[in-house]
C-alpha positions in Angstrom: 102.4 113.3 99.7 103.5 117.0 100.8 103.4 119.3 97.5 107.6 119.8 98.2 108.4 116.1 98.8 110.2 114.5 95.7 108.6 111.6 94.3 110.1 108.0 96.1 110.7 107.5 92.1 110.2 108.9 89.1 110.6 107.5 85.6 110.0 110.3 82.7 109.5 109.4 78.9 111.7 105.9 79.8 112.6 103.5 76.9 114.4 100.5 77.9 114.5 97.1 76.2 117.1 94.1 75.3 119.8 94.6 71.9 117.6 96.4 69.8 114.0 95.2 70.9 112.4 98.1 72.8 110.0 97.1 75.5 109.4 99.8 77.5 108.3 102.7 75.0 107.9 106.1 76.8 106.8 105.5 80.2 106.0 108.5 82.7 105.0 107.5 86.4 105.3 108.8 90.0 105.4 107.1 92.9 104.5 108.9 96.1 106.8 108.2 99.1 104.4 105.9 101.4 102.6 105.0 98.5 102.0 101.4 97.3 101.8 100.9 93.4 100.6 97.9 91.5 101.3 97.2 87.9 99.0 94.9 85.9 99.6 93.5 82.5 99.8 90.6 80.6 103.0 88.4 80.0 105.3 90.4 78.0 103.9 94.0 78.2 107.2 95.2 80.1 106.0 95.2 83.9 109.3 93.1 85.1 111.3 95.1 82.6 110.0 98.0 84.5 111.2 97.1 87.7 114.4 96.2 86.7 115.2 99.4 85.0 114.4 100.9 88.3 116.5 98.6 90.1 119.4 99.3 87.9 119.7 95.7 86.4 118.6 96.8 83.2 120.0 99.9 81.3 117.7 102.4 79.8 117.5 103.7 76.5 116.4 106.7 76.8 114.5 109.1 79.5 114.6 109.8 83.3 114.6 107.4 86.2 115.0 109.6 89.8 114.3 108.4 93.2 113.7 111.2 95.6 115.3 113.9 93.3 118.0 111.9 92.6 119.1 110.6 89.0 119.7 106.8 89.0 120.0 106.1 85.2 123.9 105.8 85.5 123.9 104.3 89.5 124.5 100.7 89.8 122.0 99.0 91.7 123.6 99.2 95.2 124.1 102.9 95.0 120.2 103.5 94.4 119.1 102.7 98.0 116.6 100.5 96.6 115.5 96.7 97.3 114.0 94.3 95.5 112.4 91.0 96.0 111.9 88.3 93.3 109.7 86.0 91.9 112.3 83.1 92.3 113.4 83.9 95.6 116.9 84.4 94.9 118.2 83.1 97.9 122.0 81.5 98.9 120.9 77.7 99.3 124.1 77.3 100.9 123.5 80.0 103.4 121.5 80.3 106.7 118.5 82.3 107.0 120.9 85.4 108.5 123.3 84.7 106.0 120.8 85.5 103.4 118.9 88.6 105.4 122.0 89.9 106.3 123.7 89.6 102.7 122.9 93.0 101.4 124.3 94.6 104.9 127.1 92.7 104.4 127.9 94.4 100.7 127.3 98.0 102.5 129.9 97.2 105.1 127.4 97.3 108.2 129.3 95.2 111.1 128.2 91.8 112.0 127.0 92.8 115.2 125.0 95.3 113.5 123.5 92.8 110.8 122.5 90.3 113.7 120.7 93.0 115.2 118.7 94.4 112.3 118.0 90.9 110.9 116.6 89.9 114.2 114.2 92.3 114.1 113.4 91.8 110.8 112.5 88.3 111.7 110.6 89.2 114.9 108.5 91.5 112.5 108.1 88.7 110.1 106.9 85.9 112.7 110.5 84.0 112.1 112.2 84.7 115.3 114.8 81.8 116.2 115.3 80.9 112.9 118.4 82.7 111.9 120.4 79.5 111.9 118.2 77.7 109.8 119.4 76.5 106.4 116.9 78.4 103.5 116.6 74.8 101.9 114.9 73.6 105.1 112.1 76.1 104.9 108.7 76.1 103.3 107.9 77.8 100.7 105.9 80.7 102.5 109.0 80.6 105.1 111.6 81.3 101.9 109.3 84.0 100.5 109.4 85.6 103.9 113.6 85.4 104.0 113.6 87.3 100.5 111.0 89.9 102.0 113.2 90.2 105.1 116.6 90.8 103.4 114.8 93.5 101.4 113.9 95.1 104.5 116.8 94.7 106.4 118.6 97.4 104.4 115.7 99.9 105.1 115.3 100.9 101.6 113.0 103.9 100.7 111.6 101.8 97.7 110.9 98.2 97.7 110.1 96.7 94.3 108.4 93.5 94.4 108.2 91.2 91.0 105.4 88.8 91.4 106.5 87.3 95.1 103.6 85.0 95.6 103.2 83.8 92.4 105.1 80.3 93.6 103.0 80.0 96.9 99.9 78.1 97.2 96.5 80.0 97.5 96.2 80.2 101.8 100.1 81.0 102.2 99.6 83.6 99.5 96.9 85.4 101.3 98.5 85.7 104.6 101.9 87.0 102.6 99.9 89.6 101.3 98.6 90.8 104.2 102.0 90.7 106.0 103.6 93.0 103.3 100.9 95.2 103.4 100.9 95.8 107.2 104.6 96.1 106.9 104.7 98.8 104.2 102.2 101.0 106.4 104.1 100.4 109.3 107.4 100.9 107.8 106.5 103.7 105.8 108.2 102.8 102.6 106.9 103.2 98.9 106.2 100.0 97.0 106.1 99.2 93.4 104.6 95.7 93.0 104.4 93.7 89.6 101.8 91.2 89.5 99.4 89.1 86.9 96.6 88.8 89.9 93.9 91.3 89.6 92.9 90.5 93.2 96.1 90.9 94.8 96.7 94.4 93.2 93.4 95.6 93.7 93.2 94.7 97.8 97.4 96.1 98.2 97.2 98.8 95.9 96.5 102.5 96.7 96.7 103.0 92.9 96.9 100.7 89.9 99.0 100.7 86.4 97.5 98.6 83.9 100.2 98.3 81.1 100.0 96.8 77.6 102.7 96.7 74.9 105.2 98.6 76.7 103.1 101.8 77.7 101.0 102.4 80.5 97.1 102.1 79.4 95.8 103.2 82.7 96.9 104.6 86.0 94.2 105.3 88.9 92.7 104.3 92.2 91.5 100.5 92.2 87.6 101.6 92.2 88.5 103.8 89.2 90.4 101.2 87.2 87.5 99.1 87.6 84.3 101.0 87.3 85.8 103.3 84.8 88.3 101.3 82.6 89.7 103.6 80.0 90.1 101.8 77.2 88.5 98.1 75.6 91.7 96.4 76.7 91.6 97.4 80.1 87.7 96.8 80.8 88.9 93.0 79.2 91.6 92.9 81.6 89.7 94.0 84.8 87.0 91.1 84.0 84.9 93.0 81.7 86.0 90.5 78.8 82.4 90.0 77.3 81.5 91.8 74.7 78.4 92.7 72.3 77.7 95.2 69.5 75.0 97.7 70.4 73.3 100.4 68.5 72.3 103.6 71.0 70.6 106.4 69.9 67.0 108.5 69.8 64.3 106.5 70.0 60.3 107.1 69.7 60.4 107.8 73.4 63.6 109.0 74.3 67.5 107.2 74.0 67.3 103.8 73.6 69.4 100.7 72.9 68.3 99.7 69.0 66.6 96.2 69.0 69.3 93.3 67.5 69.2 89.9 66.2 69.2 88.8 70.1 67.7 91.8 72.0 64.6 94.1 72.2 64.7 98.0 72.1 65.7 99.1 75.4 64.9 102.2 76.8 67.7 103.9 78.4 67.1 106.8 81.3 70.9 106.9 82.5 73.5 109.3 80.5 75.1 106.9 77.9 77.2 107.8 74.6 75.3 107.1 71.5 76.0 105.6 68.4 77.5 102.4 67.0 79.3 101.1 70.1 80.5 97.6 71.7 79.5 97.0 75.3 82.1 94.8 77.5 80.5 93.8 81.0 81.9 91.2 83.8 79.7 87.9 84.4 79.0 88.7 88.1 76.5 91.6 87.1 74.3 89.2 84.9 71.4 87.4 86.2 68.9 85.1 84.5 65.6 85.9 83.4 62.7 85.0 81.4 63.5 85.6 77.3 60.3 87.9 77.3 61.4 90.3 80.3 61.5 94.1 79.9 62.4 97.1 82.2 64.0 100.3 81.4 67.8 100.5 81.4 68.3 96.6 81.2 69.8 94.9 78.5 68.2 91.4 77.8 70.1 89.1 75.5 67.6 86.0 74.4 69.4 83.0 74.9 69.7 79.0 75.6 71.2 77.1 78.8 74.0 75.3 77.0 76.1 74.0 79.9 75.4 73.9 84.0 77.9 72.9 86.5 77.6 72.9 90.1 80.7 74.4 91.7 78.8 74.6 95.6 76.6 76.8 96.9 75.4 77.8 93.1 75.0 76.8 90.1 77.3 77.9 87.0 75.4 78.1 83.5 76.9 78.9 80.1 74.3 80.7 77.9 74.4 80.7 74.4 73.4 84.0 72.9 73.6 83.5 68.6 77.0 82.6 68.4 78.5 83.5 71.6 78.5 82.5 75.1 78.4 84.1 78.4 78.5 82.5 81.8 76.3 83.0 84.7 75.6 82.4 88.7 72.0 81.4 89.5 70.6 79.7 92.5 68.1 78.3 90.7 68.4 74.7 88.8 67.6 75.1 85.3 68.2 72.2 82.9 70.1 72.2 79.5 68.3 73.6 76.9 66.2 75.8 79.1 65.4 79.3 77.2 66.5 82.0 79.0 67.1 85.8 79.2 70.7 86.8 80.4 69.9 90.6 82.0 72.6 92.9 82.4 72.0 96.4 83.8 72.9 99.5 81.4 75.3 100.8 84.4 77.1 97.9 84.0 78.0 98.3 80.2 81.4 99.7 80.0 80.9 101.3 76.5 83.2 102.0 73.9 82.7 103.4 69.8 83.1 99.9 68.1 86.4 99.0 66.6 88.0 101.9 69.4 91.7 101.2 69.9 92.5 98.9 72.5 94.8 101.3 73.9 95.1 105.4 73.9 97.2 106.7 71.1 
């Protein structure tokens, strides 16, 4: 984005909710023209409320909503130059594909011939040419979602809002539609704000990711930053590092070390890490099984026992009991339940936070 270009959407200290219940509490966010931003978060965190407030379907309680420098707080949805694709498709069942995709254009006073021309162009982009006269009730789920997307694109928005539009699709179609949306966004150059609970979907589609928690932004950054450098325990767990173990890290006889604990020996650390009483968060896919007496610098080995074994295909999946905790790990070897094993985690793979750190920034 050029330094002088206004954001495609900008919310500043935004507050919104329903009745007296505050859902969004002081949200600040800027989306550049042509940028794709995904919003992740658990149910009830305010993702959809943020989208609906930007679209004009939800009134603000305070703060500002601007698009390309224009104040939108008091504008009705049809005056905002914003299009939205809903989770439920929100198609008119009695209308044809043409009727549904041209609906927004008709509200804007576009002529019938122009509507037909624009819808035909969008259908071609969506590989649905020739289906103008088909009833939407006679379409597959993937085709209906493409119609909903096409209805939004037909009005040629500068900002597209997507509210979990692929959650009702099966896995194969979801991947196809995901690729189509991203390709069209790059081709047409509109900004997109995409709400999803699917971490992989956000990681593969977005230029930046917003992780929301309890009506506030917990972290905003590139997919790589949010995945590898979570700023809070909540973000670490939400991005898949939901295994946690308490550690003491400090000065030992030969330098910095992870102090010995009830289920692990002391481990020398030559990498830069915080010290003190910490909680380490880590992902299962970065662990491996080793001999329980294995020792190496910069490698935490938790002594445990194989509690459960399954074979999902191509590898074995084990649940390893370490004290009163269980951790999962993938392994090519076949091990019997009850086998003593060490769960090895590279120190660099640990996300370390002060023990009892707040789940989100104050």
